[in-house]
N, C-alpha and C positions, 0 to 999 in steps of 0.2 A: 397109298399110291405115290411113287416117286414123281417129282417135278419133271416136266419135260426140259430139255437143255437146249435153249437157242443162243446161248452165250458163246459157245465153241462152235465155230462153223467149220473146223477142220475134222477130217475123219479121225476116229480113235487111233488108227495106226499111224497117220501123219502126226497127230499130236504127241504120240509116244515117242516118235523119232526125234522131234524138235525138243520136247521137254527133256528127254534123256541126255541130249547133248549138253543142255544148260546145267542139269543136275551133276552130270559127271565132272564138268568144270568147276562147279561149286564145291564139290567134295574135295577136289584137289587142293583148294585154298581154305578148306575147313569152314566154309560159310554154310550156316544153318538155314537162314531164310533169305530169300530175295524178295524185295519189293519193287515191282515194276509199273511205271506210270508213263513212260515215253510211248508215243503213238506207234512208231516203227516196231518197237519190241513187242507191244501189245498185239498189233496186227500179226506179227510173226507167231505168236503163241496162241492166238484165238481165231485168226482168219478175219477179224473185224477190228474196229477202233471203238473204244469205250471211254468215257470220262470216269476214271476210277483207278483201281490199283489191282495188280495181281500179286498174290503171295505164293511163293514156291518153297516147299519144304524139301530140302535135300535128303532128309533121312527116310521119308516115306515116298519121295518122287511124286509129290501130289501138287496140285495147284488149286487156289481158290480165287474167285473174282469178287471184289468189293466195289460195286458199281453205283455212281451217282447218276449218270445219264448214259443211254436212254433208259426210260423207266419201263419199257415193255420187254425186257429180256429177263430170263430166268434160268434156273438150272439147279441140280443137286448141290452144286459147289459155288453158287453164285448168291451173293448177299447185297441187299440194298443199304446204302449208307448216305448220310448228308454230308459227312466230313471225315477226314482220315482218323480223327480222334475216336471214331465209333469202332475202329478196327479191333483193338485189343479186347474189348468186352464181347464182341460177337465171336471173335476167335475162341475165347474162354467158354462161352456158352455152347460152342459146337465142337469142343475138343480138338481145335486146331492148334497145333503147336507153333509157337514163335520161339526161335532159338536165341541163343546168347550172341551169335555173331550174325549181324544183319547187313546185307548188301543193298546198296542204294545207287541209283543212276546219277552219280555225281556230276558227270560231264554233260549230261543231257537235261538236267533239271535246274531250275532257278535256285538262287541261294535261299530265297523264302521257302521253297518246297523242301529243300534239304534241311533247313533249320526246323521246319515244322515236323517232318517226319522223324528227325532226330529226337525231338521232344516227345513224340508219340511212342517211340521205342526207348525212352530214356532208361539209362542203366545197363544197356547192352552195348557191345562193341559194334561200331559202325564202320563199314568199309566200302570201297567203290567196286561196282559190278559191271561197269560199262564194257570193260575190255573182255569179260567173259561172255556177255551177250554178242558183241561183235565177232568173237571167235567162234561162237556157236553158228552165228548166221553166215559165216564165211564159207562154210562147206554146205552146199545146197543138197537137199533131199532129192530123189527122183521126181517127186511131185513138184517141187520148186523149179527144177530144170525145165520140166515140161511147160510151166507157166512162162518162164523166160523165153523158151523157144517159140511159144505161141506169140509173144509180143514181137519177137524178132521177125517172124514171118509177116506179120501185118505191117511193121514198120518198114520192112523192105519193099513190100508191095507199094506203099505210098511214095518211097524214094524213087521207085521206077517212073513214077508220074511226074516228077519234078520238072523236067525240061519242058513239058507241055504247059506248065503253069506260067512260064515267063512270057511277058508281053513288053514290046520295045517301050523304052522310057521308064521302066519300072525302077523305084528305089528299093533298097534292101528291105525297108519296112513293108512296102507293098508286096514284095515276094515272100516274105516271111508270113505275112497274114494268109496268103494263098495256100502256103505249105501247111500252116497250122490248121486252116479250114479242112484240107484234105485229111490231116491226121485225125481231127476230131470226127469227121464224117465217117472215118474207118474204125471209130471206136476208142481212140486214144483218150484216156482219162484227163490228160492235161497237167497232172500234178507231177512235180519234180520234188521228191523227198531227198534232201541234201543233208548230210551229217556235217558237223563242224560249226564253229563260230562265224556268224555274219556271212553265211553262204546263201545266196539268193540267186534265182534265175526264173525267168518265165518259161514259155514252152519251147523255145528254140534259141540258138546262138547262130545268127546269120551274119557272115563277115564278108564284106565286098572291099576288094582292093586294099589300100593303105590303112583302112580302118582296123585290119587285122593287127596292125602294129601299134595300136593305141593300148597302153598298159591299163589293166583293171586292177581294182583292190581285192578281187576274188581269186582263190586259189584254183583257178580253172586252167586248163592247157592253153587256151587262147583267151585274148581279152576283148577289146572293142570299146569304143567311147560310149555306146549306149544312146538311147533316145532322150534320156532325162537324168539329171544328176542323182535322183533317187534310186536308179538301177543302172549303174555305170558299167554296163557290159553289153556286147553285141551290137546289133544294127543301130546306125546312127542317122538314117535318112539319106545316105549316100546314093546317087543314082548309079545304076550298073552301067559301066562304060566298056568299050571294046579294049581288049588287052588285059582285062582284070579277071581275077578268079572271084567266085562265090563259094565259100565254104558253108556247108549246111550241116549243123549238128542239132538235130530236132528230137523232140520228146518221143521216147519208145515205151511209154507205160500204158499197156492195153489190158493188163491183168493184175494190177497192184505190184507186178515185178517188171522191172525195166531191162530193156536192152539199150545200148549206147552205140550209135553209128554216126560216123561222119563221112560225107562225100563232097566232091569238088566239082564245080560247074564253071564254064568259062564262056565269055562272049568274045568270039574271035580269036585270033592267034595270040598265045601268050609266050612269055620269054622262055628260052631253052633251059635256064637255070631252074625255073619253076617246074618245068616238065621232069627235069632230072631229079629234083628234090621229091616230086610226087612218086616217082619210080622207086626212089630210095625208101620212102615210107612203106610202100607196098612190100618191098624186099624184107624190111625189118619185121613187118607183121607175119609175113610167110616163114621167115627164118625162126622167129620166137615161137610161132605156133608149132613148129616141129620139135623144138628142144625143151618146151615147157611141159615137164612130166612131174608127177608126184615125187617129192623129195628135192626138187631143184630150188635153189635159193632165188627168191625174187629179185635180189639185187644183181644176180648173175644175168637176168634177162636185160636189165638196164645196161650193164656193161657191155653186152654183146650188141645192143642197139648203138651205143656210142662208138664201138669199134667199127660198125658199118658206116656211120655218119662221118667219122674221120676218114675213113677210106675213100669217101667221096668229096672230101674238103667242103662239107656243108655245116660244119658245127656252129658257124656264126648265125645261122638261120634256124637252128634246131630248137623246137619248142618255144618259139618266140625270137624276135630280134632285138627290139629295145628292152624287153623284159622276158626272161626265160623262166618257163615252168621247171620245177625241180623233179618231175616224175613223167613217166611215159605210159602209165597204165594204173588201173585201179579195179578192185572188185565192184561188182554191179549186183543189185538184187532189189530189196525193198527200197533201198536208198541208192542214189546214183554213184556214191563214193564210198564203197565198203572196203573190206580187206579181201585179199592181200593188195599191198601197195607196191607198184613196180618202180622203185626208186633206189638211188645209190646207197642209202643208208638203211634201207629196209631190212628188218629182221625176220620177215615172213618167209615161210617155207611152203611151197606149192603143195596142195593136197588134192586128192581126187574129189571132184564135186566143186571145187573152186570155179566161180564165173568171173571172168577178167575182160575188161575192156582195154585193148591196146590202142594207143593213139599217138603215134610218132608223127608229129606235125611240123611244118616249116612255114616261116614268113619270109617271103621274098619282097624286099622294098620295090615299090613301083608296080608290082603285079598282085600280091596279096597272099592269102594262106593256101598251102597245099598239103596234101597227105590224107590218109584215111584213118578211120577208127572202126575196129570190129569188136563184137562181143564174142568171147570164146568160153567153152567149158573144158576144164582140165579132165582128161579121161584117164583110166587106169593104166593103160599100157600102150598108148599111141599118141599121135599129135593131137593137139586141142581141136575140138569140134567148133567150127564157126557158125554162129547162129544168125549173123546178118549178111545177107547174100545179095544185096544190090550191087550192080556193076562198080567195079573199083576205079576204072580209068577215069580221067577227067571227061565229062560229058559236055558237048557244045550246047549252048542255049540258042 
């Protein structure tokens, strides 16, 4: 009697779509076997997180799981191990092929892990497979888009409540806590999965007034001093004052798949330049959503945004003031910063099923940050579909 399978939480059809994309890309580079141990990629291919390894055979389009923890999962292609050195013997006993060219996640794994796995598969050619997994994940399946859209609905519902959360005399941290509480009460998982070296963030980036102009070491669109040197980004304890903006970029992870949305609130009247920059941001998003079709170069979207910004004479404030970000958008999914990247030197070409966050933002000294961020889906033959639908205008507190 075959063992039940509770390792793979995806439907057979969904697993076939995702695994098929990875296998096709492996074949393009003549990679025989992929060894996957990164949490985001394991979640993509199984629907859950395990401590262990997935082995993908490009010749048979098959996948096996070698699991250390948890101990209560099983399946016909799941094998319990204590250490990665157990894999070759188990594979041999079960007629599992391990090819001559092995792909490892060199960018997402520690040197120790790469060195250890290289010894496990000694004598075989070792190559990097991170770019293949990122490329496969960049084109979402219909099921993934449905999960992202569900996150967008719930995130938008919470954002509509934000003005009612403000109380006179609040600091940015007070406000952030109330927003985060509403998100968690609505089912937000709270986790930000972020790709890249030394990229960290808690549940939200709330920027009040000139704190938005404080540079951060992280490669985010906006910075902020932060509440402590151990996490130098976002809210810093500033009291929300009249004439300042409050930019809210808060967690949209309700399904394991994220949406990314930014909205701006203000206490009292703000400077005309800030209002003009905010409307410029909206214009950029609406314009790019119209022209972002399959086959369009990602860098063209950036160039079009810059053209609009220069037409408004706002380039000094675009994507920061004291420190400027080098992109205006990015893919979103299991991680908050996936492919494609909307940047001047991006080589990405848009494809149907890409999910993209556009975030053309400005920092106006003396007022704060303005601009919106929306998450969109690239469709087959029309404008991108917006998944984040909270009001885009600056809302009074």
